[in-house]
N, C-alpha and C positions, 0 to 999 in steps of 0.2 A: 485457420487450423486449430482454433481454440478447443480445448478438451472439455466437452460437456458444458459449454457456456453459451448463453444467448443473451441478447439485450433484455433488460428488465424494464418493461414499460409501466409497471405498477410502482411508481415512485411518488409517495404522498407529498403534497406541498407542506411546508413547515411555516406556520404563521410567523410573520416577522422577517421572512427572507424572500426576496425577489431576485430572479436571475435573467440576464439578457445576453444574447450571443450575437456574433457577427462574423462574416467572412471579410477580414480586413486585408487579405492578400499579404500577410506578413512574410510568408516564405513561398507558398503555393497559391495560385489563384483559385477562386471558387470553392474554397473549403472553409468550414467554420474553424476559426483559430483564435478568437478573442472572446472572453467571458467576463461579465461583470456581475457581482453580487452586491445588492443593496440590503443593508441590515437595519432593522428598526432601532430607534433610540433605546438606550439602556440594555442593548444586547451585550452579553459577556462572551469572551472568546479565549480559548487556550490553544496553544500550538506547540509542536515539537518540530525541530529542524535537523537537517543533516549534520553529522559530525565530521564530514569531509572538510579538511582545512582549507581547500580551495572552494569554499562555499560561494554561491553565486551572489551577484549584486542584489537581487530581490530578497534573498534570504537575509542579508545584512540589514537591508532597509526595513524589512518586516519585523525583525527582532527589535530594531531601534524604535519603531513606531509603537510596538506593543508595550514598551517600557513607559511611554509618555501619554498614551491616549487609549480610549475605548473605540475600537474599529467601527466604522459605519459602512465600509465598502471593501470588497476584495476585487482585484483585477488579475486575470490569468491569461497569459498568452502562450501559444505553442509555436514551434518553428525555430526559435532561438532561445538558448538557455540564459543568455546574458551572464555567463560565468567565464572567468579568466579574461575579463574585459577591463579590469582596473578601475580607476576613478571615473573614466568616461562612462563605464557601465553603471556606476552608482548614479551619475547624473542622468543617464537615460531612464533608469527606473524611477528616479525622483520626478522627472518630467512627466512620465505616465501617471504617477500618483497625483501630480498637480492637475493634470488634465481631468482625471476622475473627480477630484475635489471641485473643480470648476463646474463640471456637469451636474454634480449632485448637491452642490451647495454645502459642502463640509470642509473640514480642514485637511491639508495635505497629510498630516500625521495620523489622520483617521482612516487612511487608505493603506491596505496591505497588498503589495505586489507579489506575484508568483509567475515564474517562467519555466518552460521546458523546451528542449530541443537541442540544437547543435551547440557545443561548448566552444568558446574562444572567439566568437564573432559577435559584433554589436548588432542589435536588431534595428530595423527601420522605424525609428521613433515616430516619424510623421504618419506612417501607416497605422500604427497603434492609436495615435491620437485621433486620426480620422475615423477610426472604427468605434470610438467611444460613443458618439452620438447615436449610431444605429443600435449599439448595445443598450443604451438608455431607453431608446424607443421600444425595445423588445422586452423590457423588464416585466416578468410575470412570475407568479408564485408557482406555476406548474411547468416551469422550464428546466427541470432537473435533467431529463434525458437529453435534450439538445445541448445542455452544458456539459454533460458527460461525453458527448461526441466532440465538442469543441476543444476539449483539453487533451485529446488523443495525439500520440506521435506514431510509434510503430504498433500500437494496439490494433487489433483486428475487430474488437468488440467494445462498444461503450459499456462502462462498468458502473452499475448503480445498485443500491440495496436500500430497503425501507422496511420499517416496522411501525405499527401502531399498537399501543398497549393501554390498558385501563389502570390508572393510579388513583385510588380513592374515588372512583366513579368518574374521573376526568380522563378524556382521551389525550394521550401524549404521543407525539410523532417523532420518529428518528429517521432521517433520510441522509444518505451519503453517496458521493461519487468519487471515483479515483481514476488515475491513469498510471500505466506502468506495464511493461512487457519485457524490457531488457535493462541492463545496468541495475539489477535488483539484488541487494544483499542487506539484510537487517543491520542497521546501525543507527537506530532511532526509528525511522519509517522510510522505506526505500521507494519513493514514488511521490506523487501529489495526491492528497486525499482531503476532501472537504465534507464534513459531517455536521448536520444541524439538527437541533431539537428545540421544541418549544417548552421543554421542562425548565423550571426556574433554577438551574444550576448556577452557582457562583462561588467565588473564593476557593477554599481548599477542595470542596466537593467537585467543582469543575475540573481542576487540575488533576485530582485523583482519578476521576472518571476517564479522562483521556489517557493518562499513563497506564492505568489498568488495561484498558481496551487495546492500546498499542502493543503492550507487552504480550498480549495473548493472540495477536493477529499479525500486524505488519512487522513486528520483530520476531516472527516465527516463519518467515518465508525467505526463499532465495531462488533466483533463476540462474545467475551466473557468477555470483560472488563479488560483483562490482557495485560499489556504493556511489550514487550520483552526487553531484555538486549542488543539486537543487531540491533535494527531498524536503517535503514538509507535510505535516498532518495537522489539520485544524478541526477543533470542535467548537461549534457555535451554539450558544444557548440564548434564545430570544426571550425566554421567560413569559411567553404569551399564554401558556397553559395556566388555568386558574387553580394554582396550588401554592401552598406556602413555600417560601424560598428554601432551597436546599443548600445550606452553607457548609455542612460537614459531610464527609463520606460515611454516613451511618443512617440506619433506619430502613424500614420496609420500602418507603417510597423511593429513596435513593437506590436501593438494591434493585428494584424493578427497572429503573431507568438505566442503571449500569448494565444489567443483563441485555436490555434492548440495544444499547450502544455496542456491547461486546458482539452481539449477533451480527450487527451491520458491519462492523469493522472486520470480523472474521470472514464474512461472505465476500467483502471487497478484497481482502488480502488473498483469499484463495482464488478469486477471479483473476488476479494478476498472474498467479502461477499457471492457472489453466490457459491463460493467453500468453504465456512465456514465448518469446520469439522462437518460432519454429517448433514449438512443443507439440508432441504427439502423445505424451503420457503425463498424467497427474500422479505424483508420488507422495505418499504420506510416510514419514519416517518417525517411528516411535522408538526411543531408547529408554529402557527401564532397567531396574536393578543397579542404578548408579549410586554413588555415595552422596551426591548432591546434584542440584539442577544444572549447575555450571558444567559438571562433568558430562551429564547426559547431552547437553547442547553441543559440547565440544565434539563428541562422537557423531552426533547427528549431522552437524555441518561438515564434518570431514567427509562423510558419505555423500552428502548432497553436493559438495564442491568437487568431487572426483570426476574428471572428464571420462575416465575409464568406466566408472559406474554409470554415468549418465548416457554414454554412448551404448553401453550394453543394454540398457532399458530401451533405447531407441530401436535397437536391432532385435528386441525380444529374446536376447541371448542370456540364458540363466548361468552366466559365468560368475558363480558365487564367490570364487576366489578373489574377485575384485572387492567384494564387500569385506572379506577378511582382511585384505591388505589395507583398506581404508580405516577400519576399526583399529587395527594394530599400529597404524601410524598417526593416531589421533592425539598422541602425547600423554597417554596415561601409562607412565613408566612401570607401575606396579600391577598392571592388569594381569590377572590369571586367566590365560586364554582357555584353559580347560573348563572354565565355568561359563563361557560365552555360548549363547544359542541365538539362532537367527531364523525368523519365519518370513515367508512371502505370503501375504494374506493369511490363509489358514494352513499353509503348507510349511512344515518344518524342514529347513534345508541344512541347518547346522545344529549339532547337539554336542555338548562337552568339547567345543572347539574343533570339531571335525564333522565330516558329512554325516547327516542323520542316516541311520540304517535303512529306513524305509523310503528315503528320497530317491527319485528317478529324474533323469534329464528331461524326459517327456513331460512329467508333471510340472517341473520348473518352467519349461518353455510355455506351457499352457497358461500359467499364471502371468508370466511376463508379457504375454500377448494382450492382456487386458488393458484397456485405456486408462484405468485407474488401479494402482497397485499400492499395497501397504507393505512397508518393511518394518519388522519389529525385532529389535536387538535387545537381548537381556544380558547385561554385563555380569550378573551374579555376584554383586559386591555391595548392595545396599537397597534402599527402598525408594529412592528418587526416580522420577520418570518425567520425560518431556516429549513433546510432539512438534515437528516442523513439517512444512510442505515445500516441495520442489517439483521440477519437471526434468525431462530428458534433454539431451542435445541432439539435434538433427542436422542434416545438411543445410536446411533453411536457416538455422541460427547463424551459421558462417556467412551465408549469402546475404541475409538481412543486414548484418553488421559490416560486411565488406562493402556493401553498396549504400550505406546509411546516408552519405552526403551527396549521392548522385541523384 
């Protein structure tokens, strides 16, 4: 039921990255559920992880490994999150990393593990270990789309995005995949995402590139307001493009790469919302006229997290009073409601804090019936503006989550 979303088959290989997938039977038979990425020597990697205090075992291990080594491999399983599993979960994740290290001839600390799926249950380590050999045998540079399929859980569409740009006459590639459809709320980056480039990003430039991209994309989406225990977003830079090293976040070459990474992460982030569990509407929420960015985001997320607003969009019901209620309860105590205006796409529905004189219910219903709708709120109190993306709540959202473990 994804809104305006299809699989992207045009995912360019990134020199220095090979991917292999397997159906390891981790939770369900005959489905791709295990992914292996092998990285060329001297590859650099930056990552951001969930801020959920119940972070999963692979998150703990990946953080630790990043502190002491340069990664040579990533291993990703779906089916079980390996979260809420205590010390045994850490040992399970370590055993999988050790299995990868033995397959690829690297050190255990050079392997980063990632998991997604049911929380609170240990995964079948032996099945994961048995699946590593088929993953290794499948390693190919052009396996990005199969990998996107192999990391899915409740996703209905494999999510990938890719760009190729020219930097000083050299072709630079940025390709990424992600998974996520529910338990989505920005708190770093709410999902699993793996982006790679052959640009020679390193040091502060690599970290800055990832943080900038995440803050404009994965930290601007929400499906249901819930932050996962397993969220991670990784930016891999193999340095295979024949360009001088980019060590600082400055200069025309870095700016061009940053723009390409921004475009890939934004496309992936919006794909998550378009494929939100049970979603029928893709909703852009822009809040302008705020005193600062934080205030704008505060209002935008209050709207996006209101079940009453989200269900009204599902029903195509222009009940704009729900928008007023959400804005008024966003925690801006000195908000002058007489200065607030609201538009749905190009239709003004609220002016000076009350129904716009020219607004009609029929016009509102026509806009709400569109599969993609924009909400624009002007707070009338400053020059700051921010945009986030969300979706509606449908009957299917409840059904998918009620039956998640069956």
